[in-house]
C-alpha positions as CSV (number, residue, x, y, z in Angstrom):
1,X,-3.5,-37.1,-3.1
2,X,-2.0,-35.3,-0.1
3,X,-4.0,-32.4,1.2
4,X,-1.9,-29.5,2.6
5,X,-3.1,-27.3,5.4
6,X,-3.5,-23.6,4.7
7,X,-0.8,-22.8,7.3
8,X,1.7,-25.0,5.3
9,X,1.3,-22.8,2.3
10,X,2.5,-19.7,4.2
11,X,5.6,-21.6,5.3
12,X,6.3,-22.9,1.8
13,X,6.1,-19.4,0.4
14,X,8.6,-18.0,2.9
15,X,11.1,-20.8,2.1
16,X,11.1,-20.0,-1.6
17,X,13.6,-17.1,-1.7
18,X,14.8,-15.4,-3.7
19,X,11.6,-14.7,-5.6
20,X,13.0,-14.1,-9.1
21,X,10.8,-15.0,-12.1
22,X,9.9,-18.5,-11.0
23,X,6.5,-18.3,-9.3
24,X,7.0,-19.8,-5.8
25,X,4.2,-22.1,-4.5
26,X,1.3,-20.0,-3.3
27,X,-1.9,-20.7,-1.4
28,X,-5.2,-20.3,-3.2
29,X,-7.6,-17.6,-2.0
30,X,-10.0,-18.6,0.7
31,X,-13.6,-19.3,-0.5
32,X,-16.0,-17.1,1.5
33,X,-19.0,-18.4,-0.4
34,X,-18.5,-22.0,1.0
35,X,-18.9,-20.8,4.6
36,X,-22.1,-18.8,4.2
37,X,-24.5,-21.7,5.0
38,X,-22.6,-22.7,8.1
39,X,-22.4,-19.1,9.3
40,X,-26.1,-18.6,8.7
41,X,-27.0,-21.7,10.8
42,X,-24.8,-20.7,13.7
43,X,-26.1,-17.1,13.6
44,X,-29.6,-18.4,14.0
45,X,-28.5,-20.1,17.3
46,X,-27.5,-16.9,18.9
47,X,-29.5,-15.5,21.8
48,X,-30.5,-11.9,21.9
49,X,-27.5,-10.9,24.0
50,X,-25.1,-12.9,21.9
51,X,-26.3,-11.1,18.7
52,X,-24.3,-8.0,19.6
53,X,-21.1,-9.7,20.8
54,X,-19.5,-9.8,17.4
55,X,-20.8,-6.4,16.2
56,X,-18.5,-4.2,18.2
57,X,-15.2,-4.1,20.0
58,X,-12.5,-2.0,21.7
59,X,-9.0,-0.8,21.0
60,X,-7.1,-2.8,23.7
61,X,-4.4,-0.2,24.3
62,X,-3.8,1.2,27.8
63,X,-3.0,4.7,26.5
64,X,-6.6,5.0,25.4
65,X,-8.1,6.7,28.5
66,X,-10.3,4.4,30.6
67,X,-9.4,1.2,28.7
68,X,-9.1,-2.0,30.7
69,X,-7.6,-4.9,28.7
70,X,-10.1,-7.8,28.6
71,X,-9.0,-11.4,29.2
72,X,-7.8,-13.0,26.0
73,X,-6.9,-9.7,24.3
74,X,-3.5,-8.9,22.9
75,X,-2.4,-5.2,23.0
76,X,-3.0,-4.1,19.5
77,X,-5.6,-2.4,17.3
78,X,-8.8,-4.2,18.3
79,X,-10.5,-7.0,20.3
80,X,-14.0,-8.5,19.8
81,X,-14.9,-11.2,22.3
82,X,-15.9,-14.6,21.1
83,X,-18.9,-16.8,22.1
84,X,-17.6,-19.9,23.7
85,X,-21.0,-21.6,23.9
86,X,-21.1,-21.7,20.1
87,X,-17.3,-22.3,19.6
88,X,-16.8,-18.8,18.1
89,X,-13.3,-17.4,18.8
90,X,-12.5,-13.9,19.8
91,X,-11.1,-11.6,17.1
92,X,-7.7,-10.2,18.0
93,X,-6.7,-7.5,15.6
94,X,-3.4,-5.7,14.7
95,X,-2.3,-3.2,12.1
96,X,-1.1,-3.2,9.3
97,X,0.2,-3.8,5.7
98,X,3.8,-3.2,6.5
99,X,4.1,-5.6,9.5
100,X,2.7,-6.2,13.0
101,X,2.4,-2.7,14.4
102,X,4.7,-1.3,17.0
103,X,2.0,0.4,19.1
104,X,4.6,2.4,21.0
105,X,6.4,-0.8,22.1
106,X,3.6,-1.7,24.6
107,X,4.0,-5.5,24.0
108,X,7.7,-5.4,24.6
109,X,8.3,-7.3,21.4
110,X,9.2,-6.5,17.9
111,X,8.3,-7.4,14.3
112,X,9.8,-7.4,10.9
113,X,9.2,-4.2,9.0
114,X,8.5,-4.6,5.3
115,X,9.3,-1.7,3.0
116,X,6.5,0.8,2.5
117,X,3.6,0.0,0.3
118,X,5.0,2.2,-2.5
119,X,8.3,0.3,-2.3
120,X,6.4,-3.0,-2.6
121,X,4.4,-1.8,-5.5
122,X,7.5,-0.6,-7.3
123,X,8.5,-4.2,-7.7
124,X,5.5,-4.7,-10.0
125,X,5.6,-8.3,-8.8
126,X,2.5,-10.0,-7.2
127,X,4.9,-12.8,-6.1
128,X,6.9,-10.3,-4.0
129,X,3.7,-9.0,-2.5
130,X,2.5,-12.5,-1.7
131,X,5.7,-13.4,0.2
132,X,5.5,-10.1,2.1
133,X,1.9,-10.8,3.1
134,X,2.7,-14.4,4.1
135,X,5.6,-13.2,6.2
136,X,3.7,-10.5,8.2
137,X,0.7,-12.8,8.5
138,X,2.9,-15.5,10.1
139,X,4.3,-13.0,12.6
140,X,0.8,-11.8,13.4
141,X,-0.3,-15.4,14.1
142,X,2.7,-16.0,16.3
143,X,1.9,-13.0,18.4
144,X,-1.7,-14.2,19.0
145,X,-3.5,-12.1,16.4
146,X,-6.0,-13.6,14.0
147,X,-7.0,-10.4,12.0
148,X,-4.5,-8.3,10.2
149,X,-5.6,-4.8,9.2
150,X,-3.7,-5.0,5.9
151,X,-4.6,-4.5,2.3
152,X,-4.3,-0.7,1.8
153,X,-5.2,0.0,-1.8
154,X,-6.5,3.5,-2.1
155,X,-5.2,5.1,-5.3
156,X,-2.9,8.1,-5.1
157,X,-5.1,10.9,-6.3
158,X,-2.9,13.5,-4.5
159,X,0.9,13.0,-4.0
160,X,0.7,15.0,-0.8
161,X,-1.4,12.5,1.0
162,X,0.2,11.6,4.3
163,X,-0.7,7.9,3.9
164,X,0.6,7.5,0.4
165,X,3.5,5.5,1.7
166,X,1.1,2.8,3.0
167,X,-0.7,2.4,-0.3
168,X,0.4,0.9,-3.6
169,X,-0.1,2.9,-6.8
170,X,-2.2,5.3,-8.8
171,X,-3.5,2.6,-11.3
172,X,-6.4,0.2,-10.5
173,X,-5.0,-2.8,-12.3
174,X,-1.5,-2.6,-10.7
175,X,-3.0,-1.8,-7.3
176,X,-5.7,-4.5,-7.5
177,X,-3.4,-7.3,-8.6
178,X,-0.8,-6.5,-6.0
179,X,-3.1,-6.1,-3.1
180,X,-4.8,-9.4,-4.0
181,X,-1.5,-11.2,-3.8
182,X,-0.7,-9.6,-0.4
183,X,-4.1,-10.6,1.0
184,X,-3.7,-14.2,-0.2
185,X,-0.3,-14.3,1.5
186,X,-1.7,-13.0,4.8
187,X,-4.6,-15.4,4.8
188,X,-2.4,-18.4,3.9
189,X,-1.6,-18.3,7.7
190,X,-5.2,-19.1,8.7
191,X,-6.0,-15.5,9.7
192,X,-8.2,-12.8,8.3
193,X,-6.9,-9.9,6.2
194,X,-8.9,-6.7,5.5
195,X,-8.8,-4.6,2.4
196,X,-8.9,-0.8,3.1
197,X,-10.0,2.0,3.2
198,X,-13.2,1.7,1.3
199,X,-13.3,4.1,-0.4
200,X,-12.0,7.3,-2.0
201,X,-9.8,8.0,1.0
202,X,-7.5,10.4,-0.8
203,X,-6.2,12.8,1.9
204,X,-5.6,13.1,5.7
205,X,-6.4,16.8,5.9
206,X,-9.9,16.9,7.5
207,X,-10.1,13.2,6.8
208,X,-13.3,12.7,8.9
209,X,-15.1,15.4,7.2
210,X,-13.9,15.8,3.6
211,X,-16.8,15.0,1.3
212,X,-15.8,13.5,-2.0
213,X,-17.8,14.3,-5.1
214,X,-17.4,11.8,-7.9
215,X,-19.6,10.3,-10.6
216,X,-20.3,6.6,-10.2
217,X,-18.8,5.8,-13.6
218,X,-15.5,7.5,-12.7
219,X,-15.4,5.8,-9.3
220,X,-16.1,2.4,-10.8
221,X,-13.4,2.8,-13.4
222,X,-10.7,3.8,-11.0
223,X,-10.6,3.6,-7.1
224,X,-13.5,1.1,-6.9
225,X,-12.0,-1.1,-9.7
226,X,-8.8,-1.5,-7.6
227,X,-10.9,-2.7,-4.7
228,X,-13.0,-4.9,-6.9
229,X,-9.9,-6.7,-8.4
230,X,-8.4,-7.0,-5.0
231,X,-11.5,-8.6,-3.5
232,X,-12.2,-10.9,-6.5
233,X,-8.6,-12.3,-6.5
234,X,-7.7,-11.9,-2.9
235,X,-11.0,-12.7,-1.1
236,X,-10.3,-10.8,2.1
237,X,-12.4,-11.8,5.0
238,X,-13.1,-8.2,5.8
239,X,-13.4,-4.8,4.2
240,X,-12.5,-1.7,6.3
241,X,-14.5,1.4,5.4
242,X,-13.0,4.9,5.4
243,X,-13.1,8.1,7.4
244,X,-14.1,10.4,4.6
245,X,-17.6,11.2,3.3
246,X,-18.8,10.3,-0.2
247,X,-21.7,12.2,-1.7
248,X,-22.5,13.6,1.8
249,X,-22.6,10.2,3.6
250,X,-19.8,8.9,5.9
251,X,-18.1,6.1,4.1
252,X,-18.8,3.8,7.0
253,X,-22.5,4.4,6.7
254,X,-22.7,4.8,2.9
255,X,-25.6,2.7,1.5
256,X,-24.2,3.3,-2.0
257,X,-20.7,2.1,-1.2
258,X,-21.4,-0.7,1.3
259,X,-24.8,-2.1,0.2
260,X,-25.3,-1.2,-3.5
261,X,-21.7,-1.6,-4.7
262,X,-19.9,-3.9,-2.3
263,X,-22.6,-6.4,-1.2
264,X,-25.1,-6.2,-4.1
265,X,-23.2,-5.4,-7.2
266,X,-20.0,-7.3,-6.3
267,X,-21.7,-10.0,-4.2
268,X,-19.2,-9.7,-1.3
269,X,-19.8,-12.3,1.4
270,X,-17.5,-11.1,4.2
271,X,-18.0,-8.4,6.7
272,X,-17.4,-4.6,6.8
273,X,-15.5,-3.3,9.8
274,X,-15.3,0.4,10.6
275,X,-12.2,2.4,10.7
276,X,-11.4,3.4,14.3
277,X,-13.7,6.3,15.3
278,X,-15.5,6.4,12.0
279,X,-19.0,5.4,13.0
280,X,-21.6,8.2,13.0
281,X,-24.4,6.3,14.6
282,X,-26.5,3.1,14.8
283,X,-28.0,3.9,11.4
284,X,-24.6,2.9,9.9
285,X,-25.9,-0.7,10.3
286,X,-28.6,-0.1,7.8
287,X,-26.0,1.6,5.6
288,X,-24.1,-1.7,5.4
289,X,-21.6,-1.5,8.3
290,X,-21.3,-4.9,10.1
291,X,-18.9,-4.2,13.0
292,X,-17.9,-1.1,15.1
293,X,-14.2,-1.1,15.7
294,X,-12.3,0.8,18.4
295,X,-15.5,1.9,19.9
296,X,-13.8,4.1,22.5
297,X,-12.9,6.5,19.7
298,X,-16.6,7.0,18.6
299,X,-19.1,9.2,20.4
300,X,-20.9,6.2,21.7
301,X,-21.1,2.4,21.5
302,X,-23.7,2.2,18.8
303,X,-23.5,-1.5,17.9
304,X,-24.1,-2.8,21.5
305,X,-27.2,-2.1,23.5
306,X,-28.4,0.6,21.1
307,X,-28.4,-1.9,18.2
308,X,-30.0,-4.6,20.3
309,X,-32.9,-2.3,21.2
310,X,-33.3,-1.3,17.5
311,X,-33.4,-5.0,16.5
312,X,-36.1,-5.7,19.1
313,X,-38.4,-3.1,17.8
314,X,-37.6,-2.7,14.1
315,X,-37.7,-5.6,11.6
316,X,-35.2,-3.9,9.3
317,X,-32.6,-3.9,12.2
318,X,-33.6,-7.4,13.2
319,X,-32.8,-8.7,9.7
320,X,-29.7,-6.6,9.6
321,X,-28.2,-7.8,12.9
322,X,-28.6,-11.4,11.7
323,X,-26.8,-10.6,8.4
324,X,-24.1,-8.8,10.4
325,X,-23.3,-11.9,12.5
326,X,-23.6,-14.2,9.5
327,X,-21.0,-12.1,7.6
328,X,-18.5,-12.0,10.5
329,X,-18.9,-15.8,11.0
330,X,-18.5,-16.4,7.2
331,X,-15.0,-14.8,7.4
332,X,-14.1,-16.7,10.6
333,X,-15.0,-20.0,9.1
334,X,-13.5,-19.4,5.7
335,X,-10.2,-18.4,7.2
336,X,-10.3,-21.3,9.7
337,X,-10.0,-19.2,12.9
338,X,-12.1,-21.7,14.8
339,X,-10.1,-24.7,13.5
340,X,-6.6,-23.3,14.0
341,X,-6.8,-20.8,17.0
342,X,-3.9,-18.4,17.5
343,X,-2.2,-17.7,20.8
344,X,0.7,-15.5,21.8
345,X,4.2,-16.9,22.1
346,X,4.7,-18.6,18.7
347,X,8.1,-19.0,17.3
348,X,9.3,-16.4,14.7
349,X,12.3,-16.9,12.4
350,X,13.3,-13.2,12.4
351,X,16.4,-14.0,10.3
352,X,14.4,-15.6,7.5
353,X,11.8,-12.8,7.7
354,X,14.5,-10.2,7.4
355,X,15.5,-11.7,4.1
356,X,11.9,-11.3,2.8
357,X,12.1,-7.6,3.8
358,X,15.5,-7.2,2.2
359,X,14.6,-8.9,-1.0
360,X,11.4,-6.8,-1.3
361,X,13.5,-3.6,-0.8
362,X,16.0,-4.6,-3.4
363,X,13.3,-5.3,-6.0
364,X,11.4,-2.1,-5.2
365,X,14.3,0.4,-5.4
366,X,14.0,2.5,-8.6
367,X,17.0,4.0,-10.4
368,X,15.8,7.5,-11.6
369,X,19.0,9.0,-13.0
370,X,22.5,7.7,-13.8
371,X,25.2,9.6,-15.6
372,X,27.5,6.6,-15.5
373,X,28.5,7.0,-11.9
374,X,26.5,3.9,-10.9
375,X,27.1,1.1,-10.0
376,X,29.9,2.3,-7.7
377,X,33.2,0.5,-7.8
378,X,34.0,-1.5,-4.7
379,X,37.6,-0.3,-5.2
380,X,36.6,3.3,-4.6
381,X,39.2,5.1,-2.4
382,X,37.0,7.7,-0.7
383,X,33.2,8.1,-0.3
384,X,31.4,10.9,1.6
385,X,28.1,9.9,3.0
386,X,25.9,12.8,4.0
387,X,22.6,13.3,5.7
388,X,19.4,11.3,6.3
389,X,20.5,9.7,9.6
390,X,22.4,7.3,7.3
391,X,24.7,6.4,10.2
392,X,21.7,5.2,12.2
393,X,19.1,3.6,10.0
394,X,16.4,4.2,7.3
395,X,13.3,6.4,7.9
396,X,10.0,4.8,8.7
397,X,6.5,6.1,8.0
398,X,4.4,6.7,11.1
399,X,0.9,6.2,12.4
400,X,-0.9,3.0,12.9
401,X,1.3,1.2,10.4
402,X,4.6,1.9,12.2
403,X,6.7,-1.3,12.8
404,X,9.9,-1.8,14.7
405,X,12.0,-4.7,16.0
406,X,12.2,-5.6,19.7
407,X,15.0,-3.0,20.3
408,X,12.8,-0.2,19.0
409,X,13.8,2.6,16.7
410,X,17.5,3.4,16.0
411,X,16.7,7.1,16.3
412,X,13.7,9.2,16.9
413,X,12.7,12.8,16.3
414,X,9.8,14.0,18.3
415,X,7.2,16.3,16.9
416,X,6.1,17.3,20.4
417,X,2.6,17.4,21.7
418,X,0.9,15.9,24.7
419,X,-2.0,13.8,23.3
420,X,-2.3,10.1,24.0
421,X,-1.2,9.4,20.5
422,X,2.0,11.4,20.6
423,X,4.0,8.2,20.8
424,X,2.8,7.4,17.3
425,X,3.6,10.9,16.0
426,X,7.3,10.9,15.8
427,X,9.8,10.5,13.1
428,X,11.7,7.2,13.6
429,X,14.3,5.1,11.9
430,X,14.7,1.3,11.5
431,X,17.9,-0.2,12.8
432,X,19.5,-0.8,9.4
433,X,22.2,1.8,8.7
434,X,23.2,2.5,5.1
435,X,26.5,3.9,6.3
436,X,27.5,0.5,7.8
437,X,26.4,-1.3,4.6
438,X,28.4,1.0,2.4
439,X,31.5,0.5,4.5
440,X,31.0,-3.3,4.3
441,X,30.6,-3.1,0.5
442,X,33.7,-1.0,0.0
443,X,36.1,-2.1,2.7
444,X,39.1,-0.4,1.2
445,X,37.5,3.0,0.9
446,X,37.8,5.8,3.3
447,X,34.2,6.4,4.1
448,X,33.3,9.6,6.0
449,X,29.9,10.8,7.3
450,X,28.4,14.2,8.0
451,X,24.8,14.6,9.2
452,X,24.2,17.5,6.9
453,X,23.0,20.0,9.6
454,X,25.9,22.3,8.6
455,X,26.1,22.6,4.8
456,X,29.7,24.1,4.8
457,X,31.0,21.1,6.8
458,X,29.2,18.6,4.5
459,X,30.5,20.4,1.4
460,X,34.1,20.2,2.7
461,X,33.8,16.4,3.1
462,X,32.2,16.1,-0.4
463,X,35.1,18.0,-2.0
464,X,37.6,15.5,-0.4
465,X,35.9,12.4,-1.7
466,X,35.7,10.6,-5.1
467,X,32.0,10.2,-4.6
468,X,29.4,11.9,-2.5
469,X,26.2,10.1,-1.5
470,X,23.5,12.3,0.0
471,X,20.6,10.5,1.8
472,X,17.5,12.7,1.7
473,X,14.5,11.8,3.9
474,X,10.9,12.9,3.6
475,X,8.9,11.6,6.5
476,X,5.1,11.0,6.3
477,X,2.5,9.9,8.8
478,X,-1.1,9.1,9.1
479,X,-3.0,12.2,10.2
480,X,-1.0,14.7,8.3
481,X,-0.6,15.7,4.7
482,X,2.5,17.2,3.1
483,X,2.2,20.9,2.4
484,X,4.0,20.6,-0.9
485,X,6.5,18.3,-2.7
486,X,9.8,19.8,-1.3
487,X,12.2,18.0,0.8
488,X,12.0,19.3,4.4
489,X,14.7,20.8,6.6
490,X,16.6,22.5,3.8
491,X,17.7,19.3,2.2
492,X,17.2,20.7,-1.3
493,X,19.8,23.4,-0.6
494,X,22.1,20.8,0.9
495,X,21.9,18.6,-2.2
496,X,22.5,21.5,-4.5
497,X,25.6,22.6,-2.5
498,X,27.1,19.1,-2.4
499,X,26.5,18.7,-6.2
500,X,28.3,21.9,-6.8
501,X,31.2,20.6,-4.8
502,X,31.4,17.1,-6.2
503,X,30.4,16.2,-9.8
504,X,29.9,12.5,-8.7
505,X,27.0,13.2,-6.3
506,X,24.4,10.5,-5.9
507,X,21.1,11.2,-4.1
508,X,19.4,8.4,-2.3
509,X,15.8,9.4,-1.7
510,X,13.9,7.9,1.3
511,X,10.5,9.3,0.6
512,X,6.9,8.4,1.3
513,X,5.8,9.6,-2.1
514,X,6.7,11.8,-5.0
515,X,9.0,14.8,-4.3
516,X,10.3,17.7,-6.4
517,X,13.9,17.7,-7.4
518,X,15.1,21.3,-8.2
519,X,18.7,20.0,-8.2
520,X,18.1,17.1,-10.6
521,X,20.2,18.4,-13.5
522,X,23.2,19.0,-11.1
523,X,23.6,15.5,-9.7
524,X,25.0,12.4,-11.3
525,X,22.6,9.8,-10.0
526,X,19.3,9.5,-8.2
527,X,18.0,6.4,-6.4
528,X,14.5,6.2,-5.0
529,X,14.7,3.8,-2.1
530,X,11.3,4.7,-0.5
531,X,10.9,3.6,3.1
532,X,13.2,0.6,2.8
533,X,12.2,-1.4,5.9
534,X,14.0,-3.7,8.3
535,X,16.9,-4.4,6.0
536,X,17.0,-1.1,4.1
537,X,20.7,-0.4,4.6
538,X,22.0,-3.5,2.9
539,X,19.4,-3.3,0.2
540,X,20.4,0.2,-0.8
541,X,24.1,-0.6,-0.7
542,X,23.4,-3.7,-2.9
543,X,21.9,-1.5,-5.6
544,X,24.6,1.3,-5.3
545,X,27.4,-1.2,-5.8
546,X,25.7,-3.3,-8.4
547,X,25.2,-6.5,-6.5
548,X,21.5,-5.9,-7.3
549,X,20.6,-4.6,-10.8
550,X,17.8,-2.2,-10.1
551,X,14.5,-3.4,-11.6
552,X,11.9,-1.3,-9.8
553,X,9.5,0.9,-11.7
554,X,7.5,3.8,-10.4
555,X,4.0,2.9,-9.3
556,X,3.1,6.6,-9.2
557,X,3.7,9.7,-11.2
558,X,6.3,12.2,-9.9
559,X,4.8,15.6,-11.1
560,X,7.1,18.4,-12.3
561,X,5.1,20.9,-10.2
562,X,1.9,21.2,-8.1
563,X,0.4,23.1,-11.0
564,X,0.1,19.9,-13.0
565,X,-2.3,18.3,-10.4
566,X,-6.1,18.3,-10.8
567,X,-6.2,20.2,-7.4
568,X,-3.0,22.3,-7.2
569,X,-4.1,23.4,-3.7
570,X,-4.9,20.7,-1.3
571,X,-8.6,20.8,-0.2
572,X,-8.9,22.2,3.3
573,X,-5.2,23.1,3.6
574,X,-6.0,26.9,4.0
575,X,-8.1,26.5,7.1
576,X,-7.8,23.0,8.6
577,X,-5.5,22.5,11.5
578,X,-4.9,18.7,11.1
579,X,-4.0,16.3,13.9
580,X,-3.7,12.5,14.3
581,X,-7.5,12.0,14.6
582,X,-8.1,14.0,11.5
583,X,-10.4,16.5,13.3
584,X,-11.0,19.8,11.6
585,X,-12.6,22.9,12.9
586,X,-14.2,25.2,11.9
587,X,-16.2,24.6,8.7
588,X,-16.1,20.9,8.8
589,X,-19.3,20.6,6.9
590,X,-18.0,22.7,4.1
591,X,-14.9,20.7,3.3
592,X,-15.4,19.2,-0.2
593,X,-13.1,17.5,-2.7
594,X,-14.2,17.4,-6.3
595,X,-12.8,14.2,-7.9
596,X,-14.9,14.8,-11.0
597,X,-12.2,17.1,-12.1
598,X,-10.0,14.2,-13.2
599,X,-12.8,11.5,-12.9
600,X,-11.2,8.1,-13.6
601,X,-8.1,9.7,-15.2
602,X,-6.0,9.3,-12.1
603,X,-2.2,9.9,-12.2
604,X,-0.6,9.1,-15.6
605,X,-4.1,9.1,-17.2
606,X,-4.6,12.7,-16.1
607,X,-1.1,13.6,-17.5
608,X,-1.9,11.9,-20.8
609,X,-5.3,13.7,-21.0
610,X,-3.7,17.1,-20.4
611,X,-0.6,16.4,-22.5
612,X,1.7,17.1,-19.6
613,X,5.2,15.8,-19.1
614,X,6.0,14.5,-15.6
615,X,9.2,14.9,-13.8
616,X,9.3,11.1,-13.8
617,X,6.3,9.2,-15.3
618,X,4.4,6.2,-14.0
619,X,6.3,3.0,-14.9
620,X,9.7,4.7,-15.1
621,X,12.9,3.1,-14.0
622,X,16.4,2.6,-15.3
623,X,18.7,-0.4,-15.2
624,X,22.4,-1.3,-15.4
625,X,21.6,-3.2,-18.5
626,X,19.2,-2.5,-21.4
627,X,16.0,-4.0,-22.8
628,X,13.9,-4.0,-25.9
629,X,10.2,-4.9,-26.2
630,X,8.9,-6.1,-29.6
631,X,6.5,-8.3,-31.5
632,X,3.3,-7.0,-29.9
633,X,0.3,-9.0,-31.0
634,X,-3.3,-8.5,-29.7
635,X,-6.2,-10.8,-30.4
636,X,-9.4,-10.0,-28.6
637,X,-8.5,-9.9,-24.9
638,X,-5.2,-11.8,-25.3
639,X,-1.8,-10.1,-26.0
640,X,1.7,-11.3,-26.4
641,X,5.1,-9.6,-26.8
642,X,8.8,-10.3,-26.5
643,X,11.3,-8.7,-24.1
644,X,15.0,-9.0,-24.9
645,X,18.0,-8.2,-22.6
646,X,20.1,-6.2,-25.1
647,X,22.8,-5.4,-22.5
648,X,25.7,-7.2,-20.9
649,X,24.5,-8.2,-17.5
650,X,21.5,-10.0,-16.0
651,X,18.6,-7.8,-15.0
652,X,14.9,-7.4,-14.5
653,X,12.4,-5.6,-16.8
654,X,8.7,-4.9,-16.5
655,X,6.7,-5.3,-19.7
656,X,4.0,-2.7,-19.7
657,X,1.0,-2.8,-22.1
658,X,-1.1,0.2,-22.5
659,X,-4.4,1.0,-24.2
660,X,-3.7,4.3,-26.0
661,X,-6.8,5.0,-28.0
662,X,-10.3,3.6,-28.4
663,X,-12.9,4.1,-31.1
664,X,-11.2,7.3,-32.3
665,X,-10.7,8.7,-28.8
666,X,-7.3,9.1,-27.0
667,X,-7.6,7.1,-23.8
668,X,-4.6,5.7,-21.9
669,X,-4.9,2.8,-19.5
670,X,-2.5,0.2,-18.3
671,X,-4.0,-3.1,-19.4
672,X,-1.2,-5.7,-18.7
673,X,2.2,-6.0,-17.0
674,X,4.8,-8.6,-16.2
675,X,8.1,-8.5,-14.4
676,X,10.7,-10.9,-15.8
677,X,14.4,-11.6,-15.2
678,X,16.7,-12.1,-18.2
679,X,20.3,-13.1,-18.7
680,X,22.3,-10.9,-21.2
681,X,21.2,-11.6,-24.8
682,X,18.2,-13.7,-23.6
683,X,14.6,-13.1,-24.7
684,X,11.2,-14.2,-23.4
685,X,7.7,-14.2,-24.8
686,X,5.2,-12.6,-22.4
687,X,1.5,-13.2,-22.6
688,X,-1.2,-11.2,-20.7
689,X,-5.0,-11.4,-20.6
690,X,-6.7,-8.0,-20.7
691,X,-9.5,-7.4,-18.2
692,X,-12.3,-6.1,-20.4
693,X,-13.3,-3.6,-17.7
694,X,-10.0,-1.7,-18.5
695,X,-11.3,-1.2,-22.0
696,X,-14.8,-0.2,-21.0
697,X,-16.8,2.6,-19.4
698,X,-19.3,2.2,-16.6
699,X,-22.7,3.5,-17.8
700,X,-26.3,3.0,-16.7
701,X,-25.5,0.3,-14.2
702,X,-23.1,-1.8,-16.3
703,X,-19.9,-2.0,-18.3
704,X,-19.9,-0.8,-22.0
705,X,-17.2,-1.4,-24.5
706,X,-17.9,0.6,-27.7
707,X,-17.4,-0.9,-31.1
708,X,-14.4,0.3,-33.0
709,X,-10.7,0.3,-33.4
710,X,-8.6,-0.1,-30.2
711,X,-4.9,0.9,-30.2
712,X,-2.4,-0.7,-27.9
713,X,1.3,0.0,-27.3
714,X,4.2,-1.3,-25.3
715,X,5.8,1.2,-23.0
716,X,9.0,1.6,-21.1
717,X,6.8,3.8,-19.0
718,X,3.5,5.7,-19.4
719,X,5.2,8.4,-21.6
720,X,7.7,6.4,-23.6
721,X,5.5,4.2,-25.8
722,X,6.2,2.1,-28.8
723,X,4.4,1.6,-32.1
724,X,0.6,1.3,-31.9
725,X,-1.0,-2.0,-32.8
726,X,-4.7,-1.6,-33.8
727,X,-7.4,-4.1,-33.2
728,X,-11.1,-4.0,-34.0
729,X,-13.4,-4.8,-31.2
730,X,-17.2,-5.4,-31.1
731,X,-19.5,-3.6,-28.8
732,X,-20.0,-5.4,-25.5
733,X,-22.4,-4.7,-22.6
734,X,-22.3,-6.6,-19.3
735,X,-23.1,-6.4,-15.6
736,X,-20.6,-7.1,-12.7
């Protein structure tokens, strides 16, 4: 039998485009447990000085004051020296889940930008996430990095969160399955992926101080379950803890999160790295933190000489420092960093990688409204394109996850400021112009463009055209939350005016999360394109003109108003002056967020509990064809159903199976999903296995499924549910 190297799996995955319904060959998850014994033996060989080499590192970027780049480092997020005497390689780290981070262009190179996390999640396809992870992991390796700070999986508890665009969904099953696939893809390249930010990191406002209150059961059934599924199925080498506090403790020093839940309850064998500037002190080591990252951003280097002195005098710290090294080494050996070292200058097939980004964007675009205007005819005579820098590119989310190609952004809009991080705090656009793609798709049409700054001018062009396409952008960044759900810069007024001038107005939304749509009933079509990445322009045009039949489904709920949210007013928004570092003064010790309001009922679960109708519900998405779902059968934890393409063209549908009631109590939870492609008239039987944790409650240190009748239903989305199938279940109690 021929044994394939892990690196070969990543290459095989990238060559298997398009993704479609056939599952392309994928690498298995790495096995952390198999490397523990070797890691333990090597850790025991370390000298006293060597024991703090792997426990802390710098951010090797020259715009951090006083930073000198060490030999062997690559400009990026982090660098931890190796120990040559023991054959231990250095750790070279880069952000992030959407591609190898731009870091202001300091490396004078570029990378392929995947669409935003929400766009990826809108595919509802683990296969797509795997390929995206494999692609960005391959580019990280080629640039000399061996740790990718990917795997963002925080649930969307508030749609105003500035980092919503980086994350995946509001549901633990969907988020966990997708992030696991992305992690496997990254690590197929023989490098380490993280999963982040552990945990309950729900807002950027006062992010270093906000103290989250939540009962353990509610946390275990929601945010923590997403991490648990992602860790079980993805086996990331590292977990990155979060900035926020939980129950009064900093997440990066939380004994409950890091020791009791992650390492003891879940048995996690890898290491916990801090977020940059998130370490409160050396005591975080006893709280479960294994590595201090970006140490220049903390008040002191706690995990160097301070930790060494503690270990020399305190048996608890001595045991802990050995475990810290063992965990870092476990990840290094499991991922094969010592066997297959990385170095800068590797070859990158940017053309092939761009196809991965484009296919991801196509599959993640969601059609929200269509009054028959879409798909557009390629024989259209006149099209007015308005707004959104559509003549330049597609908007990108900012912060540590920002990615650009070697030429840099197509356009930028500075937010001003003079901090060292100002370069990361600007609105920028990927070099993939929708206007050019629209012109290419309809070569005979007279296509005009107006930037939308002057509404009267844009209205005049809209009146002259058969169709008006308005591109609306909503920019987000790490370090800032949105004040509300409106479109900025008067774009809502622009859309309303264009719609009044042309009945065939289509709105293309490039947003980092849910937005309000006061003009919804006035427009003919709405397309959610998210942050569409390196090939966003052609992907959007492909959907508009019907070359791609939209199959994306919303991974988050779009509320009708802020009043529907558990916290209509963002915690801290009235007194916090946010900035990139998340600092907040005054009153930093009084900033609290009560997640017990909704508990585990995040997103669509909250809407179901309150009986509220969303603007667009979780799981929603239209198509240019039609589908039916039928023949639902549930036996124990196994379910099957049939999806039929009842329309006239080929398309993708996502089968969604929901628990709707349990033992006489209304309770809605997504328990299974599957994206499939069907020819017109074709049907396919879908089978799913239900994770019992989705049917259970966390009580008294374990999972409890009550005895009784359980109701299940197929849904076009979380609000449009079919007939309920009832199944009797026995009481079950178990530990993790």
